[in-house]
N, C-alpha and C positions, 0 to 999 in steps of 0.2 A: 646147295639150293637156297636162293634168297627168299626171304619172307614175302617179297613182293612179286614172286613168280606168277601167282594167279592174277594179280592186279595188272591190268593192261596199262602201259605207260603211253599216254596220249600226247604229252608235251615233250619238249626238248630240254626243259630245265630240270635239274636235279638239286636237291638239298644235300649238303655235306655237313654233318655235325660232329662234335667232339674234336675239333681241330686244335692242335697245340697253338699257343700264343705266337710262336715263332713262324708259323706258316703264313706266307704272303699270297696275294692273288697270283703272282707269277709262279710260285711253287705249285699252287693248286692247279693252275693251267697246265703246267708241264707234266704233272702226274696224270691228268686225264687225256693228254695228247696220245698216250699209249693206246687208247681205245679208238680214237678217230678225231675228226675235226672239231675243235672247240671254238665256238663263236665268242664266248665270254666266260670269264671266271672272276668271281669277286668274293673276297673275305670281308665280312661285315665288321666294321670298326665301331667302337663306342665313340659317339660324337664329342664327349667331354674329355676323355683320356687319350683317344687315338689308338688305344690298344684293341687287339682282336677280341671279338665277343665269343669266339670259339665255334663259329659256323660260317658257312658261305654258300654260294650257288654257282653252278656250272651250267652253261647252256651249250648243248651239243648240236651238231648240224641236223641230225634226224632223230626221230623218236626211237628208232631201232638202236642207234648209238647210245642214246640215253638209257634204254633198257639194259644194254650190254654193260654200260658203266656202273649201273646199280648192281648188277649181278657180279661184276668183277671187284668192285671196291667196298660194298657193304660188308662191314666187320673186318675190313682190311686195315692196314697200318700205314700211317704217315708219321714219320719221326717218332716212332715207338708209341704212338697213341692209336688205339682202336677207333676207327671212324665209323660213322653211320651214314649211309647214302640211301636216299629214297626219292621218289618223285616229289617235286616241289609243288606245294599247294598254291592256288591263286592268291594273290595279295588281296586282303580284305581292308577296305578303307574304313576308318573309324568315323562314326557319325559325329559331325561337328555341332556343338551347341554353343550358345552365347558364353556360358560359363567356361567351357573348354577353350574357346578362342581367347578369352581374356586371360586365362591361365597360361596359355602358350605365349601370349604377348608379354606377360609379366616375366616369364622365364627367359624370354629372349633378351630382356633388359637386365637379367641377373637378379631380379627380385624374387623373394620367396614369400609364400603365404604364411602368415603367423601361425604357429602351432596352436592347436586347440586341444585342451586336455580331453582324454577319453571320457565319453559320456556327456560332455558339456556341449551346448549348442554354440556354434560360431555366430558372430554378429552378422555374417553374410546371409545366414539362413532366415 
C-alpha cells in the first residue's frame, strides 16, 4: 500500500525522486510505459554541469494511470536505487524583485557578487 493511497491524484504528472545519475529521460519513459501511455518524461539536469539532479517528472495520459504508477513504482527500484514516486506539486513561480533580476543578469554574464564576511554589511545594503 502506498503512502498516497488516501490522497486523491488529480493530475497526470508524477514526481520521481532518488534517480541514479545514469538514468536518462528515455530510460524513465520506458519504465513507466509498463503502466500505460506516457505523454512526457524528463530527468532534470543541472544547468551548469549537465548531470542529472536525481529527480524527474513523468506525465501519464490519465490521472488513473498516474495513480497506478505511484502505487506500482513508489519505493520500487531503477538500476538498484530505491526511487520515490508521488504526485507532482504545481510549479511555484518565484517573486521577482529588482535585486533578484540584477543578480540573475550578473550570473548570466558569468559575474559573481563579491563575498561579504559574515556579520559585515555589504556596500549594496
